[in-house]
N, CA, C and O atoms as a DFTB+ gen file, in Angstrom:
324 C
 N C O
     1  1     -18.721      24.317    -106.441
     2  2     -17.749      23.345    -106.489
     3  2     -18.507      22.434    -105.361
     4  3     -19.014      22.851    -104.319
     5  1     -18.461      21.209    -105.789
     6  2     -19.200      20.511    -105.086
     7  2     -18.253      19.009    -104.271
     8  3     -17.343      18.323    -104.736
     9  1     -18.920      18.946    -102.996
    10  2     -17.609      17.768    -102.507
    11  2     -19.328      16.985    -101.487
    12  3     -20.472      17.407    -101.318
    13  1     -18.712      15.955    -101.143
    14  2     -19.796      14.969    -100.432
    15  2     -19.440      14.828     -98.824
    16  3     -18.248      14.844     -98.515
    17  1     -20.284      14.714     -97.955
    18  2     -20.006      14.359     -96.977
    19  2     -19.978      12.724     -96.644
    20  3     -20.612      11.872     -97.266
    21  1     -19.067      12.489     -95.484
    22  2     -18.434      11.077     -95.293
    23  2     -18.731      10.626     -94.156
    24  3     -19.105      11.539     -93.420
    25  1     -18.740       9.165     -93.447
    26  2     -18.272       9.005     -92.534
    27  2     -17.365       8.630     -91.634
    28  3     -16.921       7.487     -91.747
    29  1     -16.893       9.456     -90.576
    30  2     -15.855       9.362     -90.347
    31  2     -15.834       8.777     -88.118
    32  3     -16.094       9.351     -87.061
    33  1     -15.552       7.944     -88.371
    34  2     -15.783       7.347     -86.618
    35  2     -16.967       7.383     -86.658
    36  3     -17.694       6.848     -87.494
    37  1     -17.337       8.175     -85.534
    38  2     -18.940       8.718     -85.361
    39  2     -19.454      10.035     -85.672
    40  3     -20.598      10.406     -85.408
    41  1     -18.365      10.882     -86.372
    42  2     -18.896      12.373     -87.031
    43  2     -19.157      12.260     -88.230
    44  3     -19.705      11.231     -88.624
    45  1     -18.882      13.124     -88.968
    46  2     -18.901      13.581     -90.184
    47  2     -17.750      14.270     -91.086
    48  3     -17.336      15.288     -90.531
    49  1     -17.185      14.031     -92.186
    50  2     -16.243      14.603     -92.769
    51  2     -16.152      15.268     -93.777
    52  3     -16.540      14.514     -94.670
    53  1     -15.881      16.221     -94.213
    54  2     -15.988      16.851     -95.736
    55  2     -14.468      17.264     -96.465
    56  3     -13.739      18.089     -95.915
    57  1     -14.129      16.681     -97.596
    58  2     -12.967      16.790     -98.409
    59  2     -12.712      17.916     -98.988
    60  3     -13.336      18.091    -100.035
    61  1     -11.933      18.828     -98.632
    62  2     -11.695      19.677     -99.461
    63  2     -10.815      19.763    -100.383
    64  3      -9.615      19.714    -100.114
    65  1     -11.459      19.962    -102.114
    66  2     -10.290      19.786    -102.892
    67  2      -8.844      20.808    -102.624
    68  3      -8.730      21.772    -101.867
    69  1      -8.277      20.461    -103.144
    70  2      -6.607      20.126    -102.990
    71  2      -6.280      22.150    -103.690
    72  3      -5.484      22.983    -103.257
    73  1      -7.202      22.250    -104.749
    74  2      -6.741      23.272    -105.263
    75  2      -7.084      24.412    -104.350
    76  3      -6.236      25.266    -104.090
    77  1      -8.117      24.449    -103.927
    78  2      -9.085      25.304    -102.708
    79  2      -8.214      25.370    -101.712
    80  3      -7.774      26.493    -101.466
    81  1      -7.902      24.625    -101.173
    82  2      -7.046      24.497     -99.859
    83  2      -5.771      25.287    -100.052
    84  3      -5.488      26.051     -99.130
    85  1      -5.044      25.244    -100.972
    86  2      -4.042      25.555    -101.820
    87  2      -4.518      27.260    -101.898
    88  3      -3.817      27.924    -101.134
    89  1      -5.127      27.751    -102.344
    90  2      -5.614      28.978    -102.057
    91  2      -5.690      29.681    -100.975
    92  3      -5.293      30.842    -101.069
    93  1      -6.096      29.314     -99.938
    94  2      -6.311      29.807     -98.781
    95  2      -5.345      28.993     -97.709
    96  3      -5.614      29.111     -96.514
    97  1      -4.375      28.279     -98.059
    98  2      -3.534      27.841     -97.325
    99  2      -3.332      26.874     -95.953
   100  3      -2.633      26.673     -94.960
   101  1      -4.579      26.418     -96.755
   102  2      -4.934      24.833     -95.610
   103  2      -4.383      23.589     -96.117
   104  3      -4.547      23.129     -97.247
   105  1      -3.722      23.100     -95.173
   106  2      -2.794      22.201     -95.333
   107  2      -3.338      20.910     -94.342
   108  3      -3.854      21.211     -93.266
   109  1      -3.227      19.639     -94.680
   110  2      -3.280      18.343     -93.644
   111  2      -2.769      18.970     -92.386
   112  3      -1.684      19.545     -92.295
   113  1      -3.857      18.772     -91.183
   114  2      -3.233      18.827     -89.800
   115  2      -4.162      20.698     -89.465
   116  3      -4.645      21.046     -88.387
   117  1      -4.138      21.443     -90.627
   118  2      -4.871      23.048     -90.492
   119  2      -5.534      23.113     -89.347
   120  3      -5.821      21.916     -89.312
   121  1      -5.972      23.507     -88.458
   122  2      -7.494      24.085     -87.897
   123  2      -7.872      24.632     -88.328
   124  3      -7.322      25.450     -89.064
   125  1      -9.400      24.484     -88.076
   126  2     -10.282      25.071     -88.729
   127  2     -11.125      25.468     -87.516
   128  3     -11.088      24.854     -86.450
   129  1     -11.835      26.463     -87.738
   130  2     -13.046      27.162     -86.667
   131  2     -14.579      26.467     -87.418
   132  3     -14.767      26.500     -88.634
   133  1     -15.195      26.092     -86.804
   134  2     -16.429      25.531     -87.831
   135  2     -17.530      26.407     -86.612
   136  3     -17.676      26.258     -85.399
   137  1     -18.302      27.546     -87.833
   138  2     -19.439      28.552     -87.435
   139  2     -20.592      28.229     -88.249
   140  3     -20.471      27.920     -89.435
   141  1     -21.592      28.285     -87.714
   142  2     -22.841      27.751     -87.778
   143  2     -24.201      28.869     -88.027
   144  3     -25.140      28.999     -87.242
   145  1     -23.996      29.705     -89.487
   146  2     -24.614      30.408     -89.707
   147  2     -26.047      29.834     -90.719
   148  3     -26.021      29.455     -91.891
   149  1     -27.336      29.948     -89.699
   150  2     -28.235      29.483     -90.004
   151  2     -28.201      28.126     -90.377
   152  3     -27.838      27.248     -89.595
   153  1     -28.625      27.876     -91.735
   154  2     -28.442      26.250     -92.071
   155  2     -26.968      25.787     -92.969
   156  3     -26.779      24.864     -93.761
   157  1     -26.188      26.714     -92.528
   158  2     -24.846      26.586     -93.720
   159  2     -23.966      26.889     -92.262
   160  3     -24.316      27.487     -91.245
   161  1     -22.840      26.298     -92.573
   162  2     -21.466      26.165     -92.211
   163  2     -20.165      26.674     -93.099
   164  3     -19.884      26.602     -94.296
   165  1     -19.479      27.246     -91.884
   166  2     -18.788      28.521     -92.259
   167  2     -17.491      27.857     -92.041
   168  3     -17.532      27.476     -90.871
   169  1     -16.247      27.488     -92.610
   170  2     -15.078      26.888     -92.293
   171  2     -13.866      28.158     -92.330
   172  3     -13.425      28.915     -93.195
   173  1     -13.595      27.891     -90.748
   174  2     -12.486      29.213     -90.690
   175  2     -11.099      28.573     -90.721
   176  3     -11.107      27.501     -90.117
   177  1      -9.802      28.926     -91.284
   178  2      -8.590      28.475     -91.008
   179  2      -8.502      29.459     -89.268
   180  3      -8.860      30.594     -88.953
   181  1      -8.026      28.633     -88.708
   182  2      -7.128      29.331     -87.670
   183  2      -6.127      29.561     -87.466
   184  3      -5.249      28.706     -87.353
   185  1      -5.940      30.885     -87.346
   186  2      -4.175      31.303     -87.431
   187  2      -3.727      31.693     -86.413
   188  3      -4.245      32.464     -85.605
   189  1      -2.182      30.910     -86.359
   190  2      -1.536      31.096     -84.701
   191  2      -1.008      32.587     -85.246
   192  3      -0.624      32.991     -86.344
   193  1      -1.166      33.151     -84.043
   194  2      -0.475      34.364     -84.346
   195  2       0.957      34.820     -83.503
   196  3       1.172      34.688     -82.298
   197  1       1.569      35.216     -84.217
   198  2       2.694      35.334     -84.249
   199  2       3.468      36.845     -82.888
   200  3       3.509      38.028     -83.227
   201  1       3.831      36.474     -81.847
   202  2       3.833      37.293     -80.820
   203  2       5.662      37.876     -80.784
   204  3       6.730      37.265     -80.749
   205  1       5.410      38.862     -80.805
   206  2       6.759      39.324     -80.760
   207  2       7.506      39.106     -79.286
   208  3       6.901      38.637     -78.321
   209  1       8.694      39.450     -79.250
   210  2       9.428      39.498     -77.822
   211  2       8.990      40.167     -76.905
   212  3       8.794      39.792     -75.749
   213  1       8.779      41.367     -77.435
   214  2       8.292      42.832     -76.666
   215  2       7.297      42.301     -76.300
   216  3       7.418      42.018     -75.109
   217  1       6.104      41.930     -76.799
   218  2       4.468      41.619     -76.516
   219  2       4.445      40.706     -75.515
   220  3       3.766      41.013     -74.535
   221  1       5.095      39.507     -75.501
   222  2       5.438      38.571     -74.651
   223  2       5.972      38.701     -73.490
   224  3       5.651      38.048     -72.497
   225  1       6.920      39.651     -73.551
   226  2       7.633      40.238     -71.886
   227  2       6.710      41.192     -71.199
   228  3       6.663      41.340     -69.978
   229  1       5.796      41.986     -72.296
   230  2       4.743      43.121     -71.621
   231  2       3.785      42.173     -70.775
   232  3       3.193      42.647     -69.805
   233  1       3.640      40.958     -71.099
   234  2       2.653      39.935     -70.263
   235  2       3.300      39.773     -68.707
   236  3       2.621      39.567     -67.701
   237  1       4.923      39.930     -68.750
   238  2       5.166      39.274     -67.510
   239  2       4.825      40.014     -66.396
   240  3       5.090      41.202     -66.581
   241  1       4.250      39.745     -65.101
   242  2       3.720      40.349     -64.378
   243  2       4.369      39.475     -62.473
   244  3       4.075      38.299     -62.260
   245  1       4.920      40.031     -61.740
   246  2       4.958      39.653     -60.703
   247  2       3.841      38.231     -59.950
   248  3       4.262      37.587     -58.989
   249  1       2.951      38.045     -60.350
   250  2       1.772      37.346     -59.758
   251  2       2.311      36.205     -61.029
   252  3       2.027      35.061     -60.674
   253  1       2.842      36.229     -62.072
   254  2       2.942      35.008     -63.253
   255  2       4.701      34.993     -63.494
   256  3       5.111      34.602     -64.587
   257  1       5.614      35.399     -62.516
   258  2       6.438      35.164     -62.596
   259  2       7.228      34.063     -61.600
   260  3       7.319      34.221     -60.383
   261  1       7.727      33.035     -62.262
   262  2       8.110      32.473     -61.051
   263  2       9.753      31.972     -60.910
   264  3      10.365      31.710     -61.945
   265  1      10.276      31.880     -59.879
   266  2      11.927      31.837     -59.484
   267  2      12.125      30.479     -60.695
   268  3      11.601      30.201     -61.773
   269  1      13.105      29.909     -59.879
   270  2      14.278      28.779     -60.613
   271  2      13.567      27.798     -59.883
   272  3      12.975      27.744     -58.805
   273  1      13.883      26.863     -61.045
   274  2      13.338      25.306     -60.736
   275  2      14.693      25.073     -60.181
   276  3      15.732      25.709     -60.362
   277  1      14.430      23.922     -59.399
   278  2      16.092      22.961     -59.382
   279  2      15.660      21.613     -59.857
   280  3      14.504      21.192     -59.843
   281  1      16.749      20.969     -60.289
   282  2      16.411      19.653     -61.317
   283  2      17.708      18.752     -60.724
   284  3      18.053      17.676     -61.213
   285  1      18.269      19.316     -59.732
   286  2      19.113      18.086     -59.198
   287  2      20.554      19.093     -58.918
   288  3      20.732      20.310     -58.854
   289  1      21.360      17.998     -58.807
   290  2      23.063      18.361     -58.721
   291  2      23.481      19.234     -60.213
   292  3      23.102      19.099     -61.377
   293  1      24.195      19.929     -59.717
   294  2      25.004      20.370     -61.109
   295  2      26.101      19.382     -61.746
   296  3      26.966      18.847     -61.052
   297  1      26.011      19.235     -62.808
   298  2      26.539      18.203     -63.653
   299  2      27.328      18.990     -65.010
   300  3      26.822      19.805     -65.781
   301  1      28.635      18.485     -65.009
   302  2      29.036      19.130     -66.418
   303  2      29.526      20.277     -66.512
   304  3      29.793      20.838     -65.449
   305  1      29.802      20.993     -67.793
   306  2      30.366      22.306     -67.915
   307  2      29.531      23.471     -67.270
   308  3      29.896      24.640     -67.402
   309  1      28.603      23.188     -66.694
   310  2      27.621      24.144     -65.790
   311  2      28.254      24.409     -64.339
   312  3      28.073      25.531     -63.865
   313  1      28.873      23.609     -63.705
   314  2      29.930      23.816     -62.583
   315  2      30.563      24.852     -62.757
   316  3      31.386      24.832     -63.672
   317  1      30.446      25.809     -62.146
   318  2      31.796      26.969     -62.054
   319  2      32.398      26.810     -61.067
   320  3      31.979      26.268     -60.044
   321  1      33.957      27.476     -61.344
   322  2      34.760      26.624     -60.294
   323  2      35.536      28.166     -59.645
   324  3      36.340      28.108     -58.715
């Protein structure tokens, strides 16, 4: 499969054919890592890792735990009588 490099501002851009993009789950706005291997460029889709609540809570430590943040006086239904 061939494509052409085009000028995009001060950079260069490459169009990815729709069929190929669909095969690897690439969409407009997807993030890619660009890796140089000799004279070749390798484009690798960045995968956003999904963390479980258990994994996230495991990283909570006393040094990165913060207290309440005051944002003003209570108003509305949160006022307890």
